[in-house]
DSSP file (Angstrom, degrees, kcal/mol; ACC not computed):
  #  RESIDUE AA STRUCTURE BP1 BP2  ACC     N-H-->O    O-->H-N    N-H-->O    O-->H-N    TCO  KAPPA ALPHA  PHI   PSI    X-CA   Y-CA   Z-CA
    1    1 A M              0   0    0      0, 0.0     3,-0.3     0, 0.0     4,-0.2   0.000 360.0 360.0 360.0 128.2   17.2    8.2   59.5
    2    2 A S     >  +     0   0    0      1,-0.2     4,-2.0     2,-0.1     5,-0.2  -0.179 360.0 126.8-109.0  42.6   19.0    5.2   58.0
    3    3 A T  H  > S+     0   0    0      2,-0.2     4,-2.3     1,-0.2    -1,-0.2   0.921  78.0  44.7 -60.2 -49.2   22.5    5.8   59.2
    4    4 A K  H  > S+     0   0    0     -3,-0.3     4,-2.8     1,-0.2     5,-0.2   0.923 111.6  53.2 -64.5 -40.7   22.8    2.4   60.8
    5    5 A R  H  > S+     0   0    0      2,-0.2     4,-2.5     1,-0.2    -2,-0.2   0.916 111.1  46.3 -61.3 -43.2   21.3    0.7   57.7
    6    6 A N  H  X S+     0   0    0     -4,-2.0     4,-2.2     1,-0.2    -1,-0.2   0.885 111.8  52.0 -68.7 -38.2   23.9    2.4   55.3
    7    7 A G  H  X S+     0   0    0     -4,-2.3     4,-1.9     2,-0.2    -1,-0.2   0.928 110.1  48.4 -64.6 -40.4   26.7    1.5   57.6
    8    8 A A  H  X S+     0   0    0     -4,-2.8     4,-2.1     1,-0.2    -2,-0.2   0.929 112.6  47.1 -64.4 -46.7   25.6   -2.0   57.6
    9    9 A W  H  X S+     0   0    0     -4,-2.5     4,-2.0     1,-0.2    -1,-0.2   0.840 109.1  57.5 -60.5 -32.5   25.4   -2.1   53.8
   10   10 A G  H  X S+     0   0    0     -4,-2.2     4,-2.3     2,-0.2    -1,-0.2   0.925 108.5  42.5 -62.9 -44.7   28.7   -0.5   53.7
   11   11 A W  H  X S+     0   0    0     -4,-1.9     4,-2.4     2,-0.2    -2,-0.2   0.813 110.2  58.2 -73.3 -28.6   30.4   -3.2   55.7
   12   12 A I  H  X S+     0   0    0     -4,-2.1     4,-2.2     2,-0.2    -1,-0.2   0.920 109.9  44.4 -66.2 -42.3   28.5   -5.9   53.7
   13   13 A L  H  X S+     0   0    0     -4,-2.0     4,-2.6     2,-0.2    -2,-0.2   0.906 111.7  51.2 -67.2 -41.2   30.1   -4.5   50.5
   14   14 A V  H  X S+     0   0    0     -4,-2.3     4,-2.4     1,-0.2    -2,-0.2   0.933 111.5  48.4 -63.7 -42.7   33.5   -4.1   51.9
   15   15 A M  H  X S+     0   0    0     -4,-2.4     4,-2.6     2,-0.2    -1,-0.2   0.885 111.7  51.0 -65.6 -35.7   33.3   -7.9   53.1
   16   16 A A  H  X S+     0   0    0     -4,-2.2     4,-2.5     1,-0.2    -1,-0.2   0.920 110.4  49.4 -65.6 -41.0   32.1   -8.9   49.6
   17   17 A G  H  X S+     0   0    0     -4,-2.6     4,-1.8     2,-0.2    -2,-0.2   0.892 109.8  49.1 -65.3 -38.4   34.9   -7.1   48.1
   18   18 A L  H  X S+     0   0    0     -4,-2.4     4,-2.1     2,-0.2    -2,-0.2   0.902 108.3  56.2 -61.9 -41.4   37.4   -8.8   50.4
   19   19 A G  H  X S+     0   0    0     -4,-2.6     4,-2.8     1,-0.2     5,-0.2   0.938 107.4  48.5 -49.6 -54.8   35.9  -12.0   49.5
   20   20 A L  H  X S+     0   0    0     -4,-2.5     4,-2.3     1,-0.2    -1,-0.2   0.835 108.9  51.7 -52.1 -39.8   36.6  -11.3   45.9
   21   21 A V  H  X S+     0   0    0     -4,-1.8     4,-2.4     2,-0.2    -1,-0.2   0.904 109.8  50.0 -68.4 -41.7   40.1  -10.4   46.6
   22   22 A A  H  X S+     0   0    0     -4,-2.1     4,-2.3     2,-0.2    -2,-0.2   0.901 111.3  49.5 -62.4 -45.2   40.6  -13.7   48.5
   23   23 A L  H  X S+     0   0    0     -4,-2.8     4,-2.8     1,-0.2    -2,-0.2   0.943 111.4  49.7 -60.5 -46.5   39.1  -15.7   45.6
   24   24 A T  H  X S+     0   0    0     -4,-2.3     4,-2.8    -5,-0.2     5,-0.2   0.918 109.8  48.5 -54.5 -47.2   41.3  -13.9   43.2
   25   25 A V  H  X S+     0   0    0     -4,-2.4     4,-2.4     1,-0.2    -1,-0.2   0.932 112.9  49.1 -65.3 -43.2   44.5  -14.5   45.2
   26   26 A V  H  X S+     0   0    0     -4,-2.3     4,-2.6     2,-0.2    -2,-0.2   0.954 113.4  47.4 -59.0 -51.3   43.6  -18.3   45.5
   27   27 A T  H  X S+     0   0    0     -4,-2.8     4,-1.6     1,-0.2    -2,-0.2   0.905 115.6  43.4 -59.6 -47.6   42.9  -18.4   41.7
   28   28 A W  H  X S+     0   0    0     -4,-2.8     4,-2.4     2,-0.2    -1,-0.2   0.822 109.7  56.6 -71.3 -30.8   46.1  -16.7   40.8
   29   29 A A  H  X S+     0   0    0     -4,-2.4     4,-2.4    -5,-0.2    -2,-0.2   0.950 107.1  50.1 -57.3 -50.4   48.1  -18.7   43.3
   30   30 A D  H  X S+     0   0    0     -4,-2.6     4,-2.5     1,-0.2     5,-0.4   0.857 108.9  51.9 -61.7 -35.5   46.8  -21.9   41.5
   31   31 A V  H  X S+     0   0    0     -4,-1.6     4,-2.8     1,-0.2    -1,-0.2   0.944 112.6  47.1 -62.1 -49.5   47.9  -20.4   38.1
   32   32 A L  H  < S+     0   0    0     -4,-2.4    -2,-0.2     2,-0.2    -1,-0.2   0.860 115.6  42.1 -61.3 -37.7   51.4  -19.8   39.6
   33   33 A V  H  < S+     0   0    0     -4,-2.4    -2,-0.2    -5,-0.1    -1,-0.2   0.969 126.0  33.2 -77.5 -55.1   51.7  -23.2   41.1
   34   34 A T  H  < S-     0   0    0     -4,-2.5    -2,-0.2     2,-0.2    -3,-0.2   0.751  94.0-140.3 -80.8 -23.9   50.3  -25.2   38.1
   35   35 A G     <  +     0   0    0     -4,-2.8     2,-0.4    -5,-0.4    -3,-0.1   0.541  67.7 108.6  75.1   7.6   51.7  -22.8   35.4
   36   36 A Q        -     0   0    0     -6,-0.3    -1,-0.2    -5,-0.2    -2,-0.2  -0.927  67.9-132.4-116.0 142.5   48.4  -23.2   33.5
   37   37 A L        -     0   0    0     -2,-0.4     2,-0.1    -3,-0.1    11,-0.1  -0.620  37.6-102.5 -86.9 153.0   45.6  -20.7   33.1
   38   38 A P        -     0   0    0      0, 0.0     9,-1.6     0, 0.0     2,-0.4  -0.454  36.1-136.6 -73.9 147.6   42.1  -22.1   33.7
   39   39 A E  B     -A   46   0A   0      7,-0.2     7,-0.2    -2,-0.1     3,-0.1  -0.821  12.9-115.8-104.5 144.1   40.0  -22.9   30.6
   40   40 A A    >   -     0   0    0      5,-1.3     3,-1.4    -2,-0.4     5,-0.1  -0.585  45.7 -95.3 -72.5 141.5   36.4  -22.1   30.1
   41   41 A P  T 3  S+     0   0    0      0, 0.0    -1,-0.1     0, 0.0     3,-0.1  -0.258 102.7   3.9 -60.5 136.7   34.3  -25.2   29.7
   42   42 A N  T 3  S+     0   0    0      1,-0.2     2,-0.3    -3,-0.1    -2,-0.0   0.702 112.0  96.1  58.2  27.0   33.6  -26.2   26.1
   43   43 A T  S <  S-     0   0    0     -3,-1.4    -1,-0.2     2,-0.1     0, 0.0  -0.930  70.6-136.2-135.5 160.7   35.8  -23.6   24.6
   44   44 A Q  S    S+     0   0    0     -2,-0.3     2,-0.2    -3,-0.1    -1,-0.0   0.505  77.3  90.3 -94.9  -2.2   39.4  -23.4   23.3
   45   45 A S  S    S-     0   0    0     -5,-0.1    -5,-1.3     1,-0.1     2,-0.2  -0.592  70.2-127.9 -95.5 156.1   40.1  -20.0   25.0
   46   46 A N  B     -A   39   0A   0     -2,-0.2     3,-0.3    -7,-0.2    -7,-0.2  -0.487  12.4-132.0 -90.9 166.4   41.5  -19.2   28.3
   47   47 A V     >  +     0   0    0     -9,-1.6     4,-1.7    -2,-0.2    -8,-0.1  -0.215  61.0 126.4-113.2  43.5   39.9  -16.8   30.7
   48   48 A A  H  > S+     0   0    0      1,-0.2     4,-0.6     2,-0.2    -1,-0.2   0.869  76.5  55.0 -66.9 -33.6   42.8  -14.7   31.8
   49   49 A G  H >> S+     0   0    0     -3,-0.3     3,-1.1     1,-0.2     4,-0.6   0.911 106.8  50.5 -64.9 -41.8   40.8  -11.6   30.9
   50   50 A V  H >4 S+     0   0    0      1,-0.3     3,-1.0     2,-0.2    -1,-0.2   0.853 102.5  61.2 -64.4 -32.5   38.0  -12.7   33.1
   51   51 A M  H 3< S+     0   0    0     -4,-1.7    -1,-0.3     1,-0.2    -2,-0.2   0.694  99.3  56.8 -65.5 -18.6   40.5  -13.3   35.9
   52   52 A C  H <X S+     0   0    0     -3,-1.1     4,-1.1    -4,-0.6    -1,-0.2   0.682  96.4  67.1 -82.7 -20.1   41.4   -9.5   35.8
   53   53 A A  H XX S+     0   0    0     -3,-1.0     4,-2.7    -4,-0.6     3,-0.5   0.944  88.4  59.5 -77.6 -42.5   37.7   -8.5   36.4
   54   54 A P  H 3> S+     0   0    0      0, 0.0     4,-2.5     0, 0.0    -1,-0.2   0.872 104.7  50.6 -56.1 -34.2   37.2   -9.7   40.0
   55   55 A P  H 3> S+     0   0    0      0, 0.0     4,-2.5     0, 0.0    -2,-0.2   0.895 112.2  48.3 -66.4 -31.3   40.1   -7.4   41.4
   56   56 A I  H <X S+     0   0    0     -4,-1.1     4,-1.8    -3,-0.5    -3,-0.1   0.925 114.1  44.3 -73.9 -41.6   38.5   -4.5   39.7
   57   57 A V  H  X S+     0   0    0     -4,-2.7     4,-2.5     2,-0.2    -1,-0.2   0.876 114.0  53.0 -67.7 -33.7   35.0   -5.3   41.0
   58   58 A A  H  X S+     0   0    0     -4,-2.5     4,-2.8    -5,-0.3     5,-0.2   0.941 106.7  49.7 -63.9 -49.0   36.5   -5.9   44.4
   59   59 A I  H  X S+     0   0    0     -4,-2.5     4,-1.8     2,-0.2    -1,-0.2   0.846 112.9  47.9 -56.3 -39.1   38.2   -2.6   44.5
   60   60 A C  H  X S+     0   0    0     -4,-1.8     4,-2.9     2,-0.2     5,-0.3   0.930 111.6  50.6 -58.4 -54.4   34.9   -0.9   43.5
   61   61 A L  H  X S+     0   0    0     -4,-2.5     4,-2.9     1,-0.2     5,-0.2   0.934 112.5  46.7 -53.7 -51.9   32.9   -2.8   46.1
   62   62 A I  H  X S+     0   0    0     -4,-2.8     4,-2.2     1,-0.2    -1,-0.2   0.844 113.3  46.8 -69.8 -34.1   35.4   -1.8   48.8
   63   63 A M  H  X S+     0   0    0     -4,-1.8     4,-1.0    -5,-0.2    -1,-0.2   0.867 116.0  44.8 -68.5 -39.0   35.6    1.9   47.8
   64   64 A F  H  X S+     0   0    0     -4,-2.9     4,-1.6     2,-0.2    -2,-0.2   0.843 113.2  53.2 -72.9 -36.6   31.8    2.2   47.7
   65   65 A G  H  X S+     0   0    0     -4,-2.9     4,-2.4    -5,-0.3    -2,-0.2   0.950 109.1  45.7 -62.0 -52.4   31.5    0.2   50.9
   66   66 A F  H  X S+     0   0    0     -4,-2.2     4,-2.2     1,-0.2    -1,-0.2   0.771 109.2  58.7 -68.5 -19.6   33.9    2.4   52.9
   67   67 A G  H  X S+     0   0    0     -4,-1.0     4,-2.0     2,-0.2    -1,-0.2   0.886 107.9  45.4 -69.5 -38.3   32.1    5.5   51.4
   68   68 A L  H  X S+     0   0    0     -4,-1.6     4,-1.9     2,-0.2    -2,-0.2   0.879 114.1  48.5 -65.8 -41.7   28.9    4.3   52.9
   69   69 A V  H  X S+     0   0    0     -4,-2.4     4,-2.9     2,-0.2    -2,-0.2   0.909 109.7  50.9 -62.2 -45.3   30.5    3.5   56.1
   70   70 A A  H  X S+     0   0    0     -4,-2.2     4,-2.5     1,-0.2    -2,-0.2   0.922 111.0  50.5 -63.0 -44.9   32.2    6.9   56.3
   71   71 A Q  H  X S+     0   0    0     -4,-2.0     4,-2.0     2,-0.2    -1,-0.2   0.874 109.0  50.6 -56.9 -38.4   28.9    8.6   55.6
   72   72 A A  H  X S+     0   0    0     -4,-1.9     4,-2.6     2,-0.2     5,-0.2   0.923 111.6  47.7 -70.1 -42.8   27.1    6.7   58.4
   73   73 A W  H  X S+     0   0    0     -4,-2.9     4,-2.5     1,-0.2    -2,-0.2   0.899 112.5  50.1 -61.0 -37.3   29.9    7.6   60.8
   74   74 A R  H  X S+     0   0    0     -4,-2.5     4,-2.0     1,-0.2    -1,-0.2   0.904 112.6  45.6 -67.0 -42.0   29.6   11.2   59.7
   75   75 A D  H  X S+     0   0    0     -4,-2.0     4,-2.3     2,-0.2    -2,-0.2   0.881 112.8  51.3 -73.8 -37.5   25.8   11.2   60.2
   76   76 A A  H  X S+     0   0    0     -4,-2.6     4,-3.0     2,-0.2     5,-0.2   0.930 110.3  50.0 -61.0 -45.8   26.1    9.4   63.6
   77   77 A R  H  X S+     0   0    0     -4,-2.5     4,-3.0    -5,-0.2    -2,-0.2   0.884 109.2  51.5 -60.7 -37.0   28.5   12.0   64.7
   78   78 A T  H  X S+     0   0    0     -4,-2.0     4,-2.0     2,-0.2    -2,-0.2   0.932 110.8  47.3 -63.1 -46.6   26.2   14.8   63.6
   79   79 A V  H  < S+     0   0    0     -4,-2.3    -2,-0.2     1,-0.2    -1,-0.2   0.916 119.6  40.1 -57.3 -47.0   23.4   13.3   65.6
   80   80 A R  H  < S+     0   0    0     -4,-3.0    -2,-0.2     1,-0.2    -1,-0.2   0.893 132.2  20.6 -71.2 -43.3   25.5   12.9   68.6
   81   81 A D  H  < S+     0   0    0     -4,-3.0    -2,-0.2    -5,-0.2    -1,-0.2   0.207  93.4 126.6-112.1  10.0   27.5   16.0   68.6
   82   82 A G     <  -     0   0    0     -4,-2.0    64,-0.2    -5,-0.1    -3,-0.1  -0.140  61.8-113.7 -74.1 165.6   25.4   18.2   66.4
   83   83 A V  E     -B  145   0B   0     62,-2.8    62,-3.1     1,-0.0     2,-0.1  -0.875  27.2-126.8-103.5 125.1   24.2   21.7   67.4
   84   84 A P  E     +B  144   0B   0      0, 0.0     2,-0.3     0, 0.0    60,-0.2  -0.430  44.7 152.1 -61.7 137.8   20.4   22.1   67.9
   85   85 A S  E     -B  143   0B   0     58,-2.0    58,-2.0    -2,-0.1     2,-0.3  -0.854  39.1-118.4-150.0-176.7   18.9   24.9   65.9
   86   86 A W  E     +B  142   0B   0     -2,-0.3    26,-0.9    56,-0.2     2,-0.3  -0.985  29.8 172.3-131.0 147.6   15.9   26.1   64.2
   87   87 A G  E     -BC 141 111B   0     54,-2.1    54,-2.8    -2,-0.3     2,-0.5  -0.967  29.3-122.1-151.0 166.0   15.4   26.9   60.5
   88   88 A V  E     -BC 140 110B   0     22,-2.6    22,-2.8    -2,-0.3     2,-0.3  -0.948  32.6-118.5-113.4 126.0   12.6   27.8   58.0
   89   89 A V  E     + C   0 109B   0     50,-2.4    49,-2.4    -2,-0.5    20,-0.3  -0.481  33.9 173.1 -68.6 129.4   12.1   25.5   55.0
   90   90 A T  E     +     0   0B   0     18,-2.6     2,-0.3     1,-0.4    19,-0.2   0.632  64.6   9.0-113.3 -19.3   12.7   27.4   51.8
   91   91 A A  E     - C   0 108B   0     17,-1.3    17,-2.8    45,-0.1    -1,-0.4  -0.978  46.5-166.5-157.8 149.0   12.4   24.4   49.3
   92   92 A V  E     + C   0 107B   0     -2,-0.3     2,-0.3    15,-0.2    15,-0.2  -0.955  27.7 165.6-134.2 117.4   11.4   20.8   49.0
   93   93 A E  E     - C   0 106B   0     13,-2.6    13,-4.1    -2,-0.4     2,-0.1  -0.967  35.3-107.7-135.7 147.9   12.5   19.2   45.8
   94   94 A G  E     - C   0 105B   0     -2,-0.3    11,-0.2    11,-0.2    -2,-0.0  -0.407  11.8-154.7 -68.9 145.0   12.8   15.6   44.6
   95   95 A T  E     -     0   0B   0      9,-2.0    10,-0.1     2,-0.3    -1,-0.1   0.542  41.5-114.7 -96.4  -9.7   16.1   13.8   44.2
   96   96 A G  E    S+     0   0B   0      8,-0.5     2,-0.4     1,-0.3     9,-0.1   0.290  83.4 107.4  99.5 -13.9   14.9   11.4   41.7
   97   97 A M  E     +     0   0B   0      7,-0.3     7,-3.3     2,-0.0     2,-0.3  -0.819  41.8 177.3-105.9 145.1   15.5    8.4   44.1
   98   98 A S  E     - C   0 103B   0     -2,-0.4     2,-0.5     5,-0.3     3,-0.1  -0.992  17.7-152.2-140.8 148.2   12.9    6.3   45.9
   99   99 A I  E >  S- C   0 102B   0      3,-2.3     3,-1.1    -2,-0.3    -2,-0.0  -0.978  85.0 -11.4-126.9 126.6   13.1    3.4   48.2
  100  100 A D  T 3  S-     0   0    0     -2,-0.5    -1,-0.2     1,-0.2     0, 0.0   0.891 129.9 -56.6  50.5  45.0   10.1    1.0   48.3
  101  101 A D  T 3  S+     0   0    0      1,-0.2    -1,-0.2    -3,-0.1    -3,-0.0   0.561 112.6 120.2  71.5   8.9    8.2    3.6   46.3
  102  102 A V  E <   -C   99   0B   0     -3,-1.1    -3,-2.3    26,-0.0    -1,-0.2  -0.895  60.9-135.4-103.7 113.2    8.7    6.3   48.9
  103  103 A P  E     -C   98   0B   0      0, 0.0    24,-3.5     0, 0.0     2,-0.4  -0.341   9.0-129.2 -73.3 151.1   10.7    9.2   47.1
  104  104 A Q  E     - D   0 126B   0     -7,-3.3    -9,-2.0    22,-0.3    -8,-0.5  -0.779  25.6-162.9 -93.2 141.6   13.6   10.9   48.6
  105  105 A V  E     -CD  94 125B   0     20,-3.4    20,-2.0    -2,-0.4     2,-0.5  -0.899  18.5-133.9-123.4 158.1   13.6   14.7   48.8
  106  106 A R  E     -CD  93 124B   0    -13,-4.1   -13,-2.6    -2,-0.3     2,-0.5  -0.964  24.0-157.0-108.7 131.7   16.2   17.4   49.4
  107  107 A V  E     -CD  92 123B   0     16,-3.2    16,-2.0    -2,-0.5     2,-0.4  -0.923   0.7-155.1-108.9 123.6   15.0   20.0   51.9
  108  108 A R  E     -CD  91 122B   0    -17,-2.8   -18,-2.6    -2,-0.5   -17,-1.3  -0.846  15.8-173.7-101.3 138.5   16.6   23.4   51.8
  109  109 A V  E     -CD  89 121B   0     12,-2.2    12,-2.7    -2,-0.4     2,-0.7  -0.994  22.4-140.6-137.8 135.1   16.4   25.2   55.1
  110  110 A R  E     -CD  88 120B   0    -22,-2.8   -22,-2.6    -2,-0.4     2,-0.7  -0.853  23.2-155.0 -95.0 119.6   17.4   28.9   56.1
  111  111 A V  E     -CD  87 119B   0      8,-3.2     8,-1.7    -2,-0.7     2,-0.9  -0.848  11.6-171.5-101.8 115.5   19.0   28.8   59.5
  112  112 A D        -     0   0    0    -26,-0.9     2,-0.2    -2,-0.7     5,-0.1  -0.792  12.6-168.3-109.1  90.6   18.8   32.0   61.6
  113  113 A G    >   -     0   0    0     -2,-0.9     3,-1.1     4,-0.1   -28,-0.1  -0.584  27.6-124.8 -80.8 147.9   21.0   31.4   64.6
  114  114 A A  T 3  S+     0   0    0      1,-0.3    -1,-0.1    -2,-0.2    -2,-0.0   0.842 108.0  22.4 -64.7 -41.9   20.8   33.8   67.4
  115  115 A D  T 3  S+     0   0    0      2,-0.1     2,-0.3    -3,-0.0    -1,-0.3  -0.003 116.9  66.9-122.6  32.1   24.7   34.6   67.4
  116  116 A A  S <  S-     0   0    0     -3,-1.1    -3,-0.1     3,-0.0     3,-0.1  -0.948  89.1 -89.4-139.1 169.2   25.7   33.6   63.8
  117  117 A V        -     0   0    0     -2,-0.3    -4,-0.1     1,-0.1    -6,-0.1  -0.544  53.5-100.4 -69.9 132.2   25.1   34.8   60.3
  118  118 A P        +     0   0    0      0, 0.0     2,-0.3     0, 0.0    -6,-0.2  -0.283  52.4 175.7 -59.8 141.1   22.0   33.2   58.7
  119  119 A F  E     -D  111   0B   0     -8,-1.7    -8,-3.2    31,-0.1     2,-0.4  -0.917  31.1-108.1-144.6 165.7   23.0   30.3   56.3
  120  120 A E  E     -D  110   0B   0     -2,-0.3     2,-0.3   -10,-0.2   -10,-0.2  -0.774  32.1-171.2-102.0 143.3   21.3   27.7   54.1
  121  121 A A  E     -D  109   0B   0    -12,-2.7   -12,-2.2    -2,-0.4     2,-0.4  -0.857  11.0-142.6-124.9 162.9   21.4   24.0   55.1
  122  122 A E  E     -De 108 152B   0     29,-2.0    31,-1.6    -2,-0.3     2,-0.3  -0.995  14.3-175.4-135.7 140.1   20.4   21.0   53.2
  123  123 A C  E     -D  107   0B   0    -16,-2.0   -16,-3.2    -2,-0.4     2,-0.4  -0.982  14.4-147.6-132.6 140.9   18.7   17.8   54.5
  124  124 A L  E     +D  106   0B   0     -2,-0.3     2,-0.3    29,-0.3   -18,-0.2  -0.921  31.9 154.6-106.0 137.1   17.8   14.6   52.7
  125  125 A A  E     -D  105   0B   0    -20,-2.0   -20,-3.4    -2,-0.4     2,-0.4  -0.978  45.0 -96.3-152.6 166.1   14.7   12.8   53.9
  126  126 A M  E     -D  104   0B   0     -2,-0.3     2,-1.9   -22,-0.2   -22,-0.3  -0.746  31.5-129.5 -91.0 136.3   12.0   10.4   52.7
  127  127 A Y        +     0   0    0    -24,-3.5     2,-0.1    -2,-0.4    -1,-0.1  -0.501  46.1 160.6 -90.7  71.0    8.9   11.9   51.6
  128  128 A T     >  -     0   0    0     -2,-1.9     4,-2.8   -26,-0.1     5,-0.2  -0.365  56.3-102.5 -76.9 164.7    6.4    9.8   53.7
  129  129 A S  H  > S+     0   0    0      1,-0.2     4,-2.1     2,-0.2     5,-0.1   0.902 123.2  53.2 -52.5 -44.4    2.9   11.0   54.3
  130  130 A G  H  > S+     0   0    0      2,-0.2     4,-1.6     1,-0.2    -1,-0.2   0.913 111.9  45.3 -63.5 -45.8    3.8   12.1   57.8
  131  131 A F  H  > S+     0   0    0      1,-0.2     4,-3.0     2,-0.2     3,-0.3   0.949 111.0  53.3 -58.8 -47.2    6.7   14.1   56.5
  132  132 A Q  H  < S+     0   0    0     -4,-2.8    -2,-0.2     1,-0.2    -1,-0.2   0.852 110.5  47.6 -55.0 -37.6    4.6   15.6   53.8
  133  133 A A  H  < S+     0   0    0     -4,-2.1    -1,-0.2    -5,-0.2    -2,-0.2   0.799 120.0  36.0 -78.7 -28.2    2.0   16.7   56.3
  134  134 A R  H  < S+     0   0    0     -4,-1.6     2,-0.6    -3,-0.3    -2,-0.2   0.631 112.1  55.6 -98.6 -17.5    4.5   18.3   58.8
  135  135 A V     <  +     0   0    0     -4,-3.0     2,-0.3    -5,-0.2    -1,-0.2  -0.926  61.8 132.1-126.1 115.4    7.2   19.8   56.5
  136  136 A S    >   -     0   0    0     -2,-0.6     3,-2.4    -3,-0.1   -47,-0.3  -0.907  64.5 -58.1-141.7 179.4    6.5   22.3   53.7
  137  137 A V  T 3  S+     0   0    0     -2,-0.3   -47,-0.2     1,-0.3     3,-0.1  -0.402 124.7  21.9 -61.2 128.9    7.8   25.6   52.5
  138  138 A G  T 3  S+     0   0    0    -49,-2.4    25,-0.6     1,-0.3     2,-0.3   0.276  90.7 132.1  94.7  -5.2    7.6   28.2   55.3
  139  139 A T  E <   - F   0 162B   0     -3,-2.4   -50,-2.4    23,-0.1     2,-0.5  -0.628  55.4-132.0 -79.3 136.8    7.5   25.6   58.1
  140  140 A K  E     -BF  88 161B   0     21,-1.1    21,-1.9    -2,-0.3     2,-0.3  -0.738  33.8-177.3 -80.2 122.8    9.7   26.2   61.1
  141  141 A V  E     -BF  87 160B   0    -54,-2.8   -54,-2.1    -2,-0.5     2,-0.3  -0.907  29.1-113.7-129.6 157.1   11.6   23.0   61.9
  142  142 A A  E     -BF  86 156B   0     17,-1.6    14,-2.9    14,-0.6     2,-0.3  -0.661  39.2-167.8 -84.2 138.5   14.0   21.8   64.5
  143  143 A L  E     -BF  85 155B   0    -58,-2.0   -58,-2.0    -2,-0.3     2,-0.5  -0.858  26.3-147.6-127.8 157.9   17.4   21.0   63.2
  144  144 A I  E     -BF  84 154B   0     10,-2.4    10,-2.3    -2,-0.3     2,-0.4  -0.968  28.6-156.1-123.1 119.5   20.6   19.3   64.2
  145  145 A I  E     -BF  83 153B   0    -62,-3.1   -62,-2.8    -2,-0.5     8,-0.2  -0.746  18.6-118.9 -96.3 133.8   23.5   21.0   62.5
  146  146 A D        -     0   0    0      6,-2.5     6,-0.2     3,-0.5     3,-0.2  -0.591  20.0-148.3 -69.0 119.4   26.8   19.4   61.8
  147  147 A P  S    S+     0   0    0      0, 0.0    -1,-0.2     0, 0.0   -65,-0.1   0.799  95.7  44.2 -64.8 -27.0   29.4   21.5   63.7
  148  148 A T  S    S+     0   0    0      1,-0.2    -2,-0.0     4,-0.1   -66,-0.0   0.742 128.4  25.2 -89.7 -26.3   32.2   20.8   61.2
  149  149 A A    >   -     0   0    0     -3,-0.2     3,-3.2     3,-0.2    -3,-0.5  -0.679  68.2-172.7-135.9  79.5   30.0   21.4   58.1
  150  150 A P  T 3  S+     0   0    0      0, 0.0    -4,-0.1     0, 0.0    -1,-0.1   0.675  81.7  68.4 -49.4 -22.9   27.0   23.7   58.9
  151  151 A E  T 3  S+     0   0    0    -30,-0.2   -29,-2.0    -6,-0.1     2,-0.6   0.534  88.4  78.5 -76.0  -5.8   25.5   23.1   55.5
  152  152 A H  B <   +e  122   0B   0     -3,-3.2    -6,-2.5    -6,-0.2     2,-0.3  -0.896  64.4 150.6-105.0 115.6   24.9   19.5   56.6
  153  153 A A  E     -F  145   0B   0    -31,-1.6     2,-0.3    -2,-0.6   -29,-0.3  -0.933  36.8-135.9-147.8 161.9   21.8   19.0   58.8
  154  154 A F  E     -F  144   0B   0    -10,-2.3   -10,-2.4    -2,-0.3     2,-0.5  -0.893  22.7-130.4-119.5 150.5   19.0   16.6   60.0
  155  155 A I  E     -F  143   0B   0     -2,-0.3     2,-1.0   -12,-0.2   -12,-0.2  -0.846  13.5-142.7 -90.7 131.8   15.4   17.6   60.5
  156  156 A D  E >   -F  142   0B   0    -14,-2.9     3,-1.1    -2,-0.5   -14,-0.6  -0.859  13.9-170.3 -97.0 103.8   13.9   16.4   64.0
  157  157 A L  E 3  S+     0   0B   0     -2,-1.0     3,-0.3     1,-0.2    -1,-0.1   0.637  79.3  71.3 -65.5 -15.8   10.4   15.5   63.0
  158  158 A N  E 3  S+     0   0B   0      1,-0.3     2,-0.5    -3,-0.1    -1,-0.2   0.745 101.7  44.1 -71.6 -25.3    9.5   15.2   66.7
  159  159 A V  E <  S+     0   0B   0     -3,-1.1   -17,-1.6   -17,-0.1     2,-0.4  -0.843  76.4 137.7-127.8  88.8    9.8   19.0   67.1
  160  160 A V  E     +F  141   0B   0     -2,-0.5     2,-0.3    -3,-0.3   -19,-0.2  -0.994  19.0 171.1-136.0 135.5    8.0   20.8   64.2
  161  161 A E  E     -F  140   0B   0    -21,-1.9   -21,-1.1    -2,-0.4     2,-0.1  -0.981  35.0-103.4-137.8 151.7    5.8   23.8   64.4
  162  162 A S  E     -F  139   0B   0     -2,-0.3   -23,-0.1   -23,-0.2   -24,-0.0  -0.456  14.2-149.2 -75.7 145.2    4.3   26.1   61.8
  163  163 A S              0   0    0    -25,-0.6    -1,-0.1     1,-0.2   -24,-0.1   0.528 360.0 360.0 -86.3  -7.6    5.7   29.6   61.2
  164  164 A Q              0   0    0    -24,-0.0    -1,-0.2   -26,-0.0   -25,-0.1   0.464 360.0 360.0 -83.4 360.0    2.4   31.1   60.3
């Protein structure tokens, strides 16, 4: 699970965005003090249009960074406060994303709780050789279910048994 890594990247993006905001404030303060727009080297045009790009990029970086941080917090809360359960894998399909040539997969699981109505949950995982050998359609897997959003779950690969 890459919860800590996603949170770290989120904070890095937020800090980069805040750095761009600071750079933009300094540049625009200079424009207000001197009354002149900066000029691009070896050209007759000013770069006022380019000075509008950093705030837009900064806003995007900050929003995407906070999105990663929020997801990492949600994932950490699910692992900490989640409800242990069992489910049967109903589908394993690729997401089209890979990290270091390891594809990510979406695992759909049917959860049959003892005192709850059966429901479908979804997990994202990296399709490593160990995962491939231990999780396939029909495999009974241990889950950690998000109590606030039961369709969000994690597979506990330390506890996997075959349903056959």
